[in-house]
Structure formats: structure tokens, C-alpha cells
C-alpha positions in Angstrom: 97.5 91.8 73.3 95.6 94.7 74.9 95.1 95.0 78.6 91.8 93.8 80.1 89.5 96.4 81.6 90.3 95.5 85.3 94.0 96.1 84.6 93.3 99.4 82.8 91.1 100.5 85.7 93.9 100.0 88.3 96.5 101.7 86.1 94.2 104.6 85.5 93.5 104.9 89.2 97.2 105.0 89.9 97.8 107.6 87.2 95.0 109.8 88.4 96.0 109.6 92.1 99.5 111.0 92.8 98.7 111.0 96.5 98.2 107.3 96.4 101.3 106.8 94.4 103.3 108.7 97.0 102.0 106.3 99.7 103.3 103.2 97.9 106.5 103.6 99.9 108.4 102.1 102.8 109.8 104.2 105.6 113.4 105.2 105.0 115.9 102.3 105.2 113.0 99.8 105.5 112.4 98.7 101.9 112.8 95.0 101.3 112.6 93.6 97.7 112.7 89.9 96.8 112.7 87.7 93.7 113.3 84.2 92.6 113.5 81.1 94.8 115.8 79.2 97.1 114.2 76.0 98.1 110.8 77.6 97.6 109.7 81.0 96.3 111.5 83.8 98.1 108.3 85.5 99.2 107.5 82.3 101.2 111.1 82.3 102.7 110.7 85.9 103.7 107.3 85.3 105.2 108.8 82.5 107.3 111.9 84.5 108.3 109.7 87.4 109.5 108.3 85.2 112.2 111.8 84.7 113.8 114.0 87.5 112.5 113.3 90.9 114.0 115.4 92.7 111.4 113.4 91.2 108.6 110.1 91.7 110.4 110.9 95.4 110.6 111.2 95.8 106.9 108.4 96.8 104.6 107.4 94.6 101.7 105.3 95.9 98.8 102.3 93.7 99.9 102.5 95.2 103.4 102.3 98.7 102.0 99.6 98.0 99.5 97.5 96.3 102.2 97.5 99.6 104.2 96.3 101.7 101.3 92.5 101.9 101.2 90.7 102.6 98.0 87.2 103.8 98.9 84.7 103.7 96.0 86.9 101.3 94.0 86.2 97.7 93.2 88.4 96.4 96.1 88.9 97.9 99.5 92.8 98.0 99.4 95.4 98.2 96.6 96.7 94.8 97.7 93.3 93.1 97.1 92.9 95.0 93.8 96.4 93.9 92.6 95.8 90.3 93.7 92.5 90.2 91.8 94.4 90.7 88.6 96.5 87.6 89.1 93.7 85.4 87.9 93.3 87.3 84.6 94.5 85.5 81.4 96.9 86.1 80.0 98.6 86.9 83.3 101.7 88.4 81.6 99.6 91.1 80.0 97.6 91.9 83.1 98.9 90.7 86.5 102.5 91.1 85.5 101.9 94.6 84.1 100.0 95.7 87.3 102.7 94.3 89.6 105.4 95.9 87.5 103.6 99.3 87.9 103.2 98.9 91.6 106.7 97.6 92.2 108.2 100.4 90.1 106.4 103.0 92.2 107.6 101.2 95.4 111.2 101.2 94.1 111.1 104.8 93.0 109.9 105.9 96.4 112.6 104.0 98.3 114.9 106.1 100.5 118.2 105.2 102.1 119.3 101.6 102.4 117.3 99.0 100.5 117.4 95.3 101.5 117.2 92.4 99.2 116.5 88.6 99.1 117.3 87.5 95.6 117.4 83.8 94.8 117.6 81.9 91.5 115.4 81.9 88.5 115.7 85.7 88.1 115.5 86.4 84.4 115.1 89.9 82.8 112.0 89.0 80.8 109.8 87.3 83.4 110.6 88.7 86.9 109.4 92.0 88.2 112.7 92.5 90.0 114.9 92.3 86.9 112.4 93.9 84.6 111.4 96.9 86.8 112.7 97.2 90.3 116.4 97.0 89.4 116.4 99.7 86.7 114.1 102.0 88.7 116.3 101.7 91.8 119.4 102.4 89.7 117.8 105.7 88.7 116.6 106.5 92.2 118.7 109.4 93.6 117.5 108.7 97.1 119.1 105.4 97.8 122.5 105.1 99.6 125.8 104.1 98.1 125.9 100.6 99.6 122.5 99.8 98.1 123.8 101.1 94.8 126.9 98.8 95.0 124.6 95.8 95.6 122.4 96.8 92.7 125.5 96.9 90.5 126.2 93.3 91.4 122.7 92.3 90.6 122.8 94.2 87.3 126.1 92.5 86.3 124.6 89.0 87.1 121.5 89.6 85.0 123.5 91.2 82.1 125.8 88.1 82.0 122.9 85.6 82.3 123.7 84.5 85.8 120.2 84.2 87.0 121.0 81.9 90.0 122.0 85.0 92.0 121.2 83.6 95.5 122.4 86.7 97.3 120.7 88.8 99.9 121.5 92.0 101.6 119.9 93.2 104.9 120.8 96.8 105.4 120.1 99.6 107.9 
């Protein structure tokens, strides 16, 4: 199924603006990626933990970064609002999922140093941005540290062997 025009517009904007792509990044050692769920979706768990845990509060999540990137002259004032607008498009897997994969892939490719993770259960290769995009992109990223690479190896083995109830986090640097 072809992408809808709003998704094409965002992807074209990203392709044509390397300066914007370079800003889809956390500060060194501050990238935090998440996927799946524990008792509720991990993003909600992380949101709650940020209120009480200073180490997690100091990490950068993709939505934080996208919310700081303004897009003057575009349909939405920030990349975050633009990406969220695609979540309501049907079919989502051909629009919102594609857009979030692109943004997450850029975020992971720009990671430097130690990367932190909160990965719960329900992480399957076909339907989660972490397994489908962030993990392979990070494995190719030469700018991440060896400890992060070891954690990624564990995640990769879990996914390859069908162990999608990973429930393992790592808070680095």
C-alpha cells in the first residue's frame, strides 16, 4: 500500500534537510530508548519514572528531541507534532509506523557514547520500532560504547530466538 501524502511530506522534509536530521540527537551518553510494556506501556513507565528518578530525567527521549525542533513553514510547528499527526492515518503501519521508524532510525544513528534502554515484553521484530529499526541501526553505529554494544547483543539474541518478553533495562553513563 502506498504512503499517504502527509507521510510522504514528512519523509521528503527529512530527506531534504540534513541540518534537521543532525539535530535529531541526544547529547552524548544521554540517549534513552524504550519499547514494549511491563505493567503498562514502557513509555508511560518512563514518563512516571522521570518524575522521581534524576538519572532517567536527565536522559533524552526521541519525543523530547522532536519537540525542540521547530519546522517553520511546515504543516506543524515541531517535528513532534508532525509525527504525532501521522498516528491517526489509516493504515497506521504504512504511515505512522513508517514515520516513527524513520525518526527513530535517525535518532539511533546519531547516538554517541552510552545508550540507555527500557525494554519490556511484547517486543517483536515485525511490529516494534525498537526491534525493526533502532536495534539494527545502533549495531551499525560506530559512535556507541562497548558496554552499549554488549547490551545490544543481548537484545539481538533475544529477538533472534523469539524471546520477546525481554524485560531488561540498562541505565548508563
